[in-house]
Biopython code that builds the backbone (N, CA, C, O; Angstrom):
import numpy as np
from Bio.PDB.StructureBuilder import StructureBuilder

atoms = [
    (1, "MET", "N", (-18.299, 11.309, -6.246)),
    (1, "MET", "CA", (-18.452, 11.999, -7.594)),
    (1, "MET", "C", (-19.750, 11.449, -8.461)),
    (1, "MET", "O", (-20.333, 10.366, -8.519)),
    (2, "LYS", "N", (-19.897, 12.600, -9.038)),
    (2, "LYS", "CA", (-21.138, 12.415, -9.623)),
    (2, "LYS", "C", (-21.016, 11.714, -10.927)),
    (2, "LYS", "O", (-20.054, 12.002, -11.640)),
    (3, "ALA", "N", (-22.058, 10.644, -11.404)),
    (3, "ALA", "CA", (-22.055, 9.461, -12.604)),
    (3, "ALA", "C", (-23.181, 9.989, -13.433)),
    (3, "ALA", "O", (-24.166, 10.508, -12.906)),
    (4, "ARG", "N", (-23.075, 9.889, -14.443)),
    (4, "ARG", "CA", (-24.189, 10.087, -15.623)),
    (4, "ARG", "C", (-23.941, 8.727, -16.270)),
    (4, "ARG", "O", (-22.837, 8.262, -16.554)),
    (5, "ILE", "N", (-25.355, 8.055, -16.495)),
    (5, "ILE", "CA", (-25.459, 6.743, -16.883)),
    (5, "ILE", "C", (-26.284, 6.803, -18.443)),
    (5, "ILE", "O", (-27.484, 6.627, -18.234)),
    (6, "HIS", "N", (-26.107, 6.923, -19.359)),
    (6, "HIS", "CA", (-26.831, 6.657, -20.363)),
    (6, "HIS", "C", (-26.966, 5.735, -21.412)),
    (6, "HIS", "O", (-25.930, 5.071, -21.412)),
    (7, "VAL", "N", (-27.956, 5.234, -22.593)),
    (7, "VAL", "CA", (-27.999, 4.916, -23.499)),
    (7, "VAL", "C", (-27.620, 5.118, -24.639)),
    (7, "VAL", "O", (-27.954, 6.169, -25.187)),
    (8, "ASN", "N", (-26.693, 4.022, -25.421)),
    (8, "ASN", "CA", (-26.132, 4.913, -26.796)),
    (8, "ASN", "C", (-27.056, 4.323, -27.733)),
    (8, "ASN", "O", (-26.900, 3.191, -28.188)),
    (9, "GLN", "N", (-28.014, 5.083, -28.022)),
    (9, "GLN", "CA", (-28.893, 4.415, -29.134)),
    (9, "GLN", "C", (-28.095, 3.779, -30.937)),
    (9, "GLN", "O", (-28.568, 3.141, -31.878)),
    (10, "HIS", "N", (-26.849, 4.338, -30.678)),
    (10, "HIS", "CA", (-26.339, 4.288, -32.131)),
    (10, "HIS", "C", (-25.475, 2.705, -32.040)),
    (10, "HIS", "O", (-25.099, 2.100, -33.044)),
    (11, "ILE", "N", (-25.278, 2.232, -30.642)),
    (11, "ILE", "CA", (-24.621, 1.336, -30.388)),
    (11, "ILE", "C", (-25.861, 0.360, -30.689)),
    (11, "ILE", "O", (-25.689, -0.456, -31.595)),
    (12, "ILE", "N", (-26.759, 0.363, -30.201)),
    (12, "ILE", "CA", (-28.037, -0.464, -30.158)),
    (12, "ILE", "C", (-28.591, -0.534, -31.219)),
    (12, "ILE", "O", (-29.424, -1.421, -31.407)),
    (13, "ARG", "N", (-28.181, 0.656, -32.485)),
    (13, "ARG", "CA", (-28.554, 0.047, -34.077)),
    (13, "ARG", "C", (-27.259, -0.390, -34.690)),
    (13, "ARG", "O", (-27.357, -0.766, -35.859)),
    (14, "SER", "N", (-26.261, -0.416, -34.239)),
    (14, "SER", "CA", (-25.027, -1.139, -35.157)),
    (14, "SER", "C", (-24.857, -2.325, -34.362)),
    (14, "SER", "O", (-23.839, -2.959, -34.639)),
    (15, "ASN", "N", (-25.858, -2.972, -33.098)),
    (15, "ASN", "CA", (-25.749, -4.297, -32.974)),
    (15, "ASN", "C", (-26.752, -5.050, -33.611)),
    (15, "ASN", "O", (-26.632, -6.260, -33.803)),
    (16, "ARG", "N", (-28.016, -4.208, -34.045)),
    (16, "ARG", "CA", (-28.723, -4.777, -34.817)),
    (16, "ARG", "C", (-28.259, -4.969, -36.176)),
    (16, "ARG", "O", (-28.974, -5.791, -36.749)),
    (17, "LYS", "N", (-27.455, -4.577, -36.806)),
    (17, "LYS", "CA", (-26.964, -4.703, -38.107)),
    (17, "LYS", "C", (-26.563, -5.848, -37.759)),
    (17, "LYS", "O", (-27.348, -6.790, -37.867)),
    (18, "SER", "N", (-25.103, -6.082, -37.200)),
    (18, "SER", "CA", (-24.032, -6.335, -36.978)),
    (18, "SER", "C", (-24.273, -8.022, -36.573)),
    (18, "SER", "O", (-23.695, -8.997, -37.052)),
    (19, "GLY", "N", (-25.293, -7.973, -35.560)),
    (19, "GLY", "CA", (-25.417, -9.148, -34.407)),
    (19, "GLY", "C", (-24.853, -9.152, -33.527)),
    (19, "GLY", "O", (-25.121, -9.999, -32.674)),
    (20, "LEU", "N", (-23.813, -8.219, -33.312)),
    (20, "LEU", "CA", (-22.947, -7.846, -32.430)),
    (20, "LEU", "C", (-23.941, -7.435, -30.826)),
    (20, "LEU", "O", (-25.030, -6.862, -30.858)),
    (21, "LYS", "N", (-23.378, -7.800, -29.795)),
    (21, "LYS", "CA", (-23.723, -7.649, -28.433)),
    (21, "LYS", "C", (-22.907, -6.513, -27.734)),
    (21, "LYS", "O", (-22.858, -6.497, -26.504)),
    (22, "GLU", "N", (-22.342, -5.676, -28.388)),
    (22, "GLU", "CA", (-21.311, -4.569, -27.815)),
    (22, "GLU", "C", (-22.309, -3.868, -26.571)),
    (22, "GLU", "O", (-23.532, -3.855, -26.708)),
    (23, "PRO", "N", (-21.696, -3.345, -25.464)),
    (23, "PRO", "CA", (-22.279, -2.635, -24.240)),
    (23, "PRO", "C", (-22.946, -1.723, -24.904)),
    (23, "PRO", "O", (-22.361, -1.242, -25.875)),
    (24, "THR", "N", (-23.894, -1.383, -24.688)),
    (24, "THR", "CA", (-24.867, -0.079, -25.229)),
    (24, "THR", "C", (-25.160, 1.031, -23.736)),
    (24, "THR", "O", (-25.884, 2.026, -23.755)),
    (25, "LEU", "N", (-24.421, 0.546, -22.596)),
    (25, "LEU", "CA", (-24.528, 1.546, -21.567)),
    (25, "LEU", "C", (-23.668, 2.280, -21.100)),
    (25, "LEU", "O", (-22.927, 1.738, -20.280)),
    (26, "THR", "N", (-23.430, 3.665, -21.390)),
    (26, "THR", "CA", (-22.160, 4.598, -20.647)),
    (26, "THR", "C", (-22.415, 5.287, -19.462)),
    (26, "THR", "O", (-23.424, 5.934, -19.181)),
    (27, "ILE", "N", (-21.098, 5.030, -18.576)),
    (27, "ILE", "CA", (-21.442, 5.735, -17.434)),
    (27, "ILE", "C", (-20.086, 6.785, -17.647)),
    (27, "ILE", "O", (-18.981, 6.413, -18.042)),
    (28, "LYS", "N", (-20.385, 7.880, -17.359)),
    (28, "LYS", "CA", (-19.571, 8.962, -17.363)),
    (28, "LYS", "C", (-19.383, 9.790, -16.225)),
    (28, "LYS", "O", (-20.249, 10.502, -15.716)),
    (29, "THR", "N", (-18.140, 9.652, -15.831)),
    (29, "THR", "CA", (-17.809, 10.557, -14.581)),
    (29, "THR", "C", (-16.929, 11.980, -15.083)),
    (29, "THR", "O", (-16.861, 12.428, -16.228)),
    (30, "SER", "N", (-16.340, 12.477, -13.932)),
    (30, "SER", "CA", (-15.382, 13.657, -14.594)),
    (30, "SER", "C", (-14.238, 12.976, -15.004)),
    (30, "SER", "O", (-13.613, 13.484, -15.934)),
    (31, "ARG", "N", (-13.815, 11.916, -14.506)),
    (31, "ARG", "CA", (-12.384, 10.897, -14.523)),
    (31, "ARG", "C", (-12.609, 10.473, -15.980)),
    (31, "ARG", "O", (-11.833, 10.983, -16.789)),
    (32, "LYS", "N", (-13.627, 9.545, -16.501)),
    (32, "LYS", "CA", (-13.244, 8.695, -17.982)),
    (32, "LYS", "C", (-14.760, 8.393, -17.851)),
    (32, "LYS", "O", (-15.453, 8.721, -16.888)),
    (33, "ASN", "N", (-15.331, 7.477, -19.352)),
    (33, "ASN", "CA", (-15.924, 6.980, -19.492)),
    (33, "ASN", "C", (-16.089, 5.432, -19.286)),
    (33, "ASN", "O", (-14.987, 4.883, -19.287)),
    (34, "ILE", "N", (-17.314, 4.422, -19.081)),
    (34, "ILE", "CA", (-16.984, 2.923, -19.263)),
    (34, "ILE", "C", (-18.018, 2.746, -19.681)),
    (34, "ILE", "O", (-19.053, 3.326, -19.351)),
    (35, "LYS", "N", (-17.873, 1.872, -20.508)),
    (35, "LYS", "CA", (-19.038, 1.314, -21.395)),
    (35, "LYS", "C", (-19.382, 0.021, -20.342)),
    (35, "LYS", "O", (-18.523, -0.530, -19.654)),
    (36, "ALA", "N", (-20.890, -0.362, -20.367)),
    (36, "ALA", "CA", (-21.345, -1.476, -19.791)),
    (36, "ALA", "C", (-22.789, -2.320, -20.406)),
    (36, "ALA", "O", (-23.578, -1.654, -21.077)),
    (37, "SER", "N", (-23.002, -3.384, -20.218)),
    (37, "SER", "CA", (-24.060, -4.107, -20.659)),
    (37, "SER", "C", (-25.148, -4.215, -19.399)),
    (37, "SER", "O", (-26.315, -4.603, -19.451)),
    (38, "SER", "N", (-24.446, -3.783, -18.345)),
    (38, "SER", "CA", (-25.397, -3.634, -16.918)),
    (38, "SER", "C", (-25.054, -2.854, -15.908)),
    (38, "SER", "O", (-23.843, -2.635, -15.884)),
    (39, "VAL", "N", (-25.713, -2.311, -14.997)),
    (39, "VAL", "CA", (-25.492, -1.381, -13.974)),
    (39, "VAL", "C", (-26.170, -1.292, -12.743)),
    (39, "VAL", "O", (-27.174, -0.594, -12.877)),
    (40, "ASN", "N", (-26.046, -1.657, -11.765)),
    (40, "ASN", "CA", (-26.793, -1.622, -10.373)),
    (40, "ASN", "C", (-26.629, -0.534, -9.744)),
    (40, "ASN", "O", (-25.455, -0.311, -9.449)),
    (41, "ILE", "N", (-27.618, 0.478, -9.326)),
    (41, "ILE", "CA", (-27.393, 1.507, -8.517)),
    (41, "ILE", "C", (-27.993, 1.081, -7.130)),
    (41, "ILE", "O", (-29.188, 0.794, -7.064)),
    (42, "ASP", "N", (-27.470, 1.051, -6.411)),
    (42, "ASP", "CA", (-28.164, 0.668, -4.547)),
    (42, "ASP", "C", (-27.876, 2.164, -3.868)),
    (42, "ASP", "O", (-27.008, 2.403, -3.028)),
    (43, "GLY", "N", (-29.010, 3.299, -4.558)),
    (43, "GLY", "CA", (-29.003, 4.398, -3.706)),
    (43, "GLY", "C", (-30.019, 5.559, -4.459)),
    (43, "GLY", "O", (-30.754, 5.615, -5.445)),
    (44, "PRO", "N", (-29.628, 6.333, -3.478)),
    (44, "PRO", "CA", (-30.488, 7.644, -4.753)),
    (44, "PRO", "C", (-30.150, 7.743, -5.993)),
    (44, "PRO", "O", (-28.954, 7.592, -6.244)),
    (45, "CYS", "N", (-31.033, 8.005, -7.042)),
    (45, "CYS", "CA", (-30.743, 8.590, -8.308)),
    (45, "CYS", "C", (-31.877, 9.043, -8.948)),
    (45, "CYS", "O", (-33.037, 8.758, -8.651)),
    (46, "GLN", "N", (-31.522, 9.711, -9.778)),
    (46, "GLN", "CA", (-32.792, 10.709, -10.600)),
    (46, "GLN", "C", (-32.596, 10.641, -11.928)),
    (46, "GLN", "O", (-31.436, 10.822, -12.300)),
    (47, "ILE", "N", (-33.574, 10.386, -12.906)),
    (47, "ILE", "CA", (-33.628, 10.118, -14.120)),
    (47, "ILE", "C", (-33.561, 11.613, -14.646)),
    (47, "ILE", "O", (-33.941, 12.525, -13.912)),
    (48, "VAL", "N", (-33.207, 11.793, -15.579)),
    (48, "VAL", "CA", (-33.063, 13.257, -16.386)),
    (48, "VAL", "C", (-33.467, 13.309, -17.750)),
    (48, "VAL", "O", (-33.012, 12.562, -18.616)),
    (49, "TYR", "N", (-34.465, 14.340, -17.969)),
    (49, "TYR", "CA", (-34.957, 14.072, -19.483)),
    (49, "TYR", "C", (-34.286, 15.887, -19.778)),
    (49, "TYR", "O", (-34.503, 16.690, -18.870)),
    (50, "SER", "N", (-33.791, 16.208, -20.595)),
    (50, "SER", "CA", (-33.198, 17.685, -21.002)),
    (50, "SER", "C", (-33.155, 17.746, -22.450)),
    (50, "SER", "O", (-32.063, 17.885, -23.000)),
    (51, "PRO", "N", (-34.423, 17.641, -23.255)),
    (51, "PRO", "CA", (-33.659, 17.202, -24.670)),
    (51, "PRO", "C", (-33.508, 19.266, -25.195)),
    (51, "PRO", "O", (-33.266, 19.455, -26.387)),
    (52, "GLU", "N", (-33.622, 20.233, -24.514)),
    (52, "GLU", "CA", (-32.997, 21.492, -24.737)),
    (52, "GLU", "C", (-31.559, 21.907, -24.708)),
    (52, "GLU", "O", (-30.876, 22.705, -25.351)),
    (53, "LYS", "N", (-31.306, 20.884, -23.506)),
    (53, "LYS", "CA", (-29.752, 20.623, -22.845)),
    (53, "LYS", "C", (-29.032, 18.985, -22.896)),
    (53, "LYS", "O", (-28.740, 18.250, -21.953)),
    (54, "PRO", "N", (-28.938, 18.844, -23.840)),
    (54, "PRO", "CA", (-28.757, 17.437, -24.268)),
    (54, "PRO", "C", (-26.867, 17.359, -23.456)),
    (54, "PRO", "O", (-26.354, 18.462, -23.268)),
    (55, "LEU", "N", (-26.055, 16.145, -23.071)),
    (55, "LEU", "CA", (-25.043, 15.746, -22.882)),
    (55, "LEU", "C", (-24.137, 16.117, -24.400)),
    (55, "LEU", "O", (-24.528, 16.144, -25.567)),
    (56, "SER", "N", (-22.607, 16.409, -23.715)),
    (56, "SER", "CA", (-21.901, 16.879, -25.106)),
    (56, "SER", "C", (-22.197, 15.251, -25.933)),
    (56, "SER", "O", (-21.844, 15.286, -27.112)),
    (57, "CYS", "N", (-22.689, 14.094, -25.547)),
    (57, "CYS", "CA", (-22.554, 12.832, -26.378)),
    (57, "CYS", "C", (-23.758, 13.190, -27.208)),
    (57, "CYS", "O", (-23.839, 12.502, -28.225)),
    (58, "GLY", "N", (-24.613, 13.984, -27.068)),
    (58, "GLY", "CA", (-26.148, 14.283, -27.453)),
    (58, "GLY", "C", (-27.211, 13.483, -26.713)),
    (58, "GLY", "O", (-28.411, 13.720, -26.855)),
    (59, "ALA", "N", (-26.792, 12.648, -26.020)),
    (59, "ALA", "CA", (-28.009, 11.904, -25.356)),
    (59, "ALA", "C", (-29.085, 12.990, -24.367)),
    (59, "ALA", "O", (-28.553, 13.763, -23.569)),
    (60, "THR", "N", (-30.244, 12.959, -24.481)),
    (60, "THR", "CA", (-31.177, 13.626, -24.010)),
    (60, "THR", "C", (-32.087, 13.021, -22.544)),
    (60, "THR", "O", (-33.051, 13.474, -21.927)),
    (61, "VAL", "N", (-31.263, 11.833, -22.389)),
    (61, "VAL", "CA", (-32.325, 11.344, -21.106)),
    (61, "VAL", "C", (-30.928, 10.268, -20.250)),
    (61, "VAL", "O", (-30.314, 9.374, -20.831)),
    (62, "TRP", "N", (-30.765, 10.584, -19.149)),
    (62, "TRP", "CA", (-29.915, 9.969, -18.754)),
    (62, "TRP", "C", (-30.066, 9.429, -17.044)),
    (62, "TRP", "O", (-30.944, 10.059, -16.455)),
    (63, "ILE", "N", (-29.460, 8.537, -16.317)),
    (63, "ILE", "CA", (-29.730, 8.746, -14.645)),
    (63, "ILE", "C", (-28.398, 9.383, -14.320)),
    (63, "ILE", "O", (-27.329, 8.984, -14.782)),
    (64, "GLU", "N", (-28.517, 10.238, -13.625)),
    (64, "GLU", "CA", (-27.658, 10.706, -12.574)),
    (64, "GLU", "C", (-27.265, 10.246, -11.348)),
    (64, "GLU", "O", (-28.183, 10.413, -10.544)),
    (65, "THR", "N", (-26.181, 9.676, -10.790)),
    (65, "THR", "CA", (-26.200, 9.379, -9.180)),
    (65, "THR", "C", (-25.312, 9.365, -8.717)),
    (65, "THR", "O", (-24.638, 10.000, -9.529)),
    (66, "ASP", "N", (-24.514, 9.050, -7.755)),
    (66, "ASP", "CA", (-23.069, 9.209, -7.048)),
    (66, "ASP", "C", (-22.439, 7.690, -7.295)),
    (66, "ASP", "O", (-23.187, 6.713, -7.256)),
    (67, "THR", "N", (-21.256, 7.578, -7.507)),
    (67, "THR", "CA", (-20.581, 6.753, -8.044)),
    (67, "THR", "C", (-20.441, 5.817, -6.927)),
    (67, "THR", "O", (-20.285, 4.612, -7.122)),
    (68, "ARG", "N", (-20.513, 6.518, -5.363)),
    (68, "ARG", "CA", (-20.704, 5.482, -4.435)),
    (68, "ARG", "C", (-21.794, 4.488, -4.318)),
    (68, "ARG", "O", (-21.762, 3.433, -3.685)),
    (69, "HIS", "N", (-22.889, 5.040, -5.111)),
    (69, "HIS", "CA", (-24.060, 4.006, -5.309)),
    (69, "HIS", "C", (-24.246, 3.015, -6.338)),
    (69, "HIS", "O", (-25.199, 2.236, -6.342)),
    (70, "ILE", "N", (-22.951, 3.055, -7.584)),
    (70, "ILE", "CA", (-23.254, 2.042, -8.176)),
    (70, "ILE", "C", (-22.243, 0.837, -7.664)),
    (70, "ILE", "O", (-21.041, 0.955, -7.427)),
    (71, "GLN", "N", (-22.950, -0.198, -7.572)),
    (71, "GLN", "CA", (-22.512, -1.382, -6.846)),
    (71, "GLN", "C", (-21.836, -2.539, -7.830)),
    (71, "GLN", "O", (-21.060, -3.398, -7.410)),
    (72, "GLN", "N", (-22.179, -2.436, -8.933)),
    (72, "GLN", "CA", (-22.200, -3.620, -9.915)),
    (72, "GLN", "C", (-21.908, -2.839, -11.355)),
    (72, "GLN", "O", (-22.711, -1.934, -11.582)),
    (73, "VAL", "N", (-20.817, -3.063, -12.423)),
    (73, "VAL", "CA", (-21.016, -3.016, -13.498)),
    (73, "VAL", "C", (-20.329, -4.016, -14.228)),
    (73, "VAL", "O", (-19.146, -4.352, -14.192)),
    (74, "ASP", "N", (-21.454, -4.506, -15.016)),
    (74, "ASP", "CA", (-20.868, -5.790, -16.317)),
    (74, "ASP", "C", (-20.835, -5.149, -17.388)),
    (74, "ASP", "O", (-21.768, -4.582, -17.956)),
    (75, "HIS", "N", (-19.435, -5.248, -17.776)),
    (75, "HIS", "CA", (-18.483, -4.934, -19.049)),
    (75, "HIS", "C", (-17.535, -6.044, -19.527)),
    (75, "HIS", "O", (-17.097, -6.997, -18.882)),
    (76, "GLN", "N", (-17.333, -5.726, -20.720)),
    (76, "GLN", "CA", (-16.007, -6.246, -21.113)),
    (76, "GLN", "C", (-14.683, -5.962, -20.616)),
    (76, "GLN", "O", (-13.615, -6.499, -20.910)),
    (77, "GLU", "N", (-14.885, -5.222, -19.978)),
    (77, "GLU", "CA", (-13.200, -4.633, -19.502)),
    (77, "GLU", "C", (-12.885, -5.376, -18.267)),
    (77, "GLU", "O", (-13.773, -6.106, -17.827)),
    (78, "PRO", "N", (-11.887, -5.314, -17.708)),
    (78, "PRO", "CA", (-11.816, -5.428, -15.954)),
    (78, "PRO", "C", (-12.528, -4.902, -15.219)),
    (78, "PRO", "O", (-12.655, -3.679, -15.277)),
    (79, "GLN", "N", (-13.198, -5.635, -14.323)),
    (79, "GLN", "CA", (-13.942, -5.177, -13.416)),
    (79, "GLN", "C", (-13.569, -3.873, -12.299)),
    (79, "GLN", "O", (-12.626, -3.949, -11.512)),
    (80, "TRP", "N", (-14.438, -2.747, -12.389)),
    (80, "TRP", "CA", (-14.324, -1.425, -12.336)),
    (80, "TRP", "C", (-14.652, -1.600, -10.618)),
    (80, "TRP", "O", (-15.663, -1.817, -9.950)),
    (81, "ASP", "N", (-13.585, -1.436, -10.408)),
    (81, "ASP", "CA", (-13.832, -0.793, -8.671)),
    (81, "ASP", "C", (-13.978, 0.302, -8.369)),
    (81, "ASP", "O", (-12.996, 0.965, -8.035)),
    (82, "VAL", "N", (-15.355, 0.896, -8.388)),
    (82, "VAL", "CA", (-15.829, 2.280, -8.028)),
    (82, "VAL", "C", (-15.252, 2.698, -6.695)),
    (82, "VAL", "O", (-14.784, 3.836, -6.720)),
    (83, "ASP", "N", (-15.177, 2.152, -5.694)),
    (83, "ASP", "CA", (-14.737, 2.603, -4.188)),
    (83, "ASP", "C", (-13.337, 3.187, -4.322)),
    (83, "ASP", "O", (-12.894, 4.194, -3.770)),
    (84, "ARG", "N", (-12.482, 2.022, -5.505)),
    (84, "ARG", "CA", (-11.295, 2.760, -5.350)),
    (84, "ARG", "C", (-10.758, 4.088, -6.206)),
    (84, "ARG", "O", (-9.940, 4.984, -6.000)),
    (85, "GLU", "N", (-11.792, 3.665, -7.422)),
    (85, "GLU", "CA", (-11.712, 4.850, -7.944)),
    (85, "GLU", "C", (-11.994, 6.201, -7.075)),
    (85, "GLU", "O", (-11.167, 7.099, -6.914)),
    (86, "VAL", "N", (-13.250, 6.179, -6.573)),
    (86, "VAL", "CA", (-13.500, 7.555, -5.724)),
    (86, "VAL", "C", (-12.489, 7.877, -4.617)),
    (86, "VAL", "O", (-12.412, 9.041, -4.223)),
    (87, "GLN", "N", (-11.700, 6.911, -4.082)),
    (87, "GLN", "CA", (-10.907, 6.808, -3.202)),
    (87, "GLN", "C", (-9.434, 7.645, -3.730)),
    (87, "GLN", "O", (-8.807, 8.493, -3.095)),
    (88, "GLU", "N", (-9.121, 7.071, -5.158)),
    (88, "GLU", "CA", (-8.092, 7.926, -5.749)),
    (88, "GLU", "C", (-8.298, 9.393, -6.374)),
    (88, "GLU", "O", (-7.391, 10.211, -6.524)),
    (89, "VAL", "N", (-9.365, 9.544, -6.641)),
    (89, "VAL", "CA", (-9.669, 10.896, -7.006)),
    (89, "VAL", "C", (-9.557, 12.001, -5.664)),
    (89, "VAL", "O", (-8.991, 13.085, -5.525)),
    (90, "LEU", "N", (-10.321, 11.216, -4.848)),
    (90, "LEU", "CA", (-10.225, 12.098, -3.186)),
    (90, "LEU", "C", (-8.962, 12.195, -2.619)),
    (90, "LEU", "O", (-8.747, 12.902, -1.635)),
    (91, "GLY", "N", (-7.863, 11.336, -3.341)),
    (91, "GLY", "CA", (-6.630, 11.078, -2.563)),
    (91, "GLY", "C", (-6.901, 10.489, -1.485)),
    (91, "GLY", "O", (-6.471, 11.007, -0.455)),
    (92, "LEU", "N", (-7.567, 9.433, -1.404)),
    (92, "LEU", "CA", (-7.803, 8.692, -0.373)),
    (92, "LEU", "C", (-6.877, 7.394, -0.233)),
    (92, "LEU", "O", (-7.349, 6.502, 0.473)),
    (93, "GLY", "N", (-5.745, 7.189, -0.751)),
    (93, "GLY", "CA", (-5.326, 5.994, -0.977)),
    (93, "GLY", "C", (-5.181, 5.391, 0.398)),
    (93, "GLY", "O", (-5.175, 5.980, 1.478)),
    (94, "SER", "N", (-5.037, 3.762, 0.081)),
    (94, "SER", "CA", (-5.024, 2.792, 0.821)),
    (94, "SER", "C", (-3.985, 2.438, 2.100)),
    (94, "SER", "O", (-4.033, 1.564, 2.966)),
    (95, "ASP", "N", (-2.835, 3.731, 1.767)),
    (95, "ASP", "CA", (-1.735, 3.628, 2.528)),
    (95, "ASP", "C", (-1.785, 3.107, 4.016)),
    (95, "ASP", "O", (-0.750, 3.028, 4.678)),
]
sb = StructureBuilder()
sb.init_structure("model")
sb.init_model(0)
sb.init_chain("A")
sb.init_seg("    ")
for serial, (resi, resn, name, xyz) in enumerate(atoms, 1):
    if name == "N":
        sb.init_residue(resn, " ", resi, " ")
    sb.init_atom(name, np.array(xyz, "f"), 0.0, 1.0, " ", f" {name:<3s}", serial, name[0])
structure = sb.get_structure()
């Protein structure tokens, strides 16, 4: 499954003003968005700059990769099991 990772500049600005450290990265898949502070990509990826056709959230620069290449996501929610989510999307349960 394709994933797009981008930096949310609005959260960066908000963090500066408030002194908080909310996660500034967003990992977008066709199924959901995950907010993170750190992401490891262990495989091919592409950095895209597309000011003429931004993402629906307004991002003009992002990283594209396959979810199989995202090895670690550091965020405030319970750890995201990329492999399990990909299996669920493909209908490959662990039966």
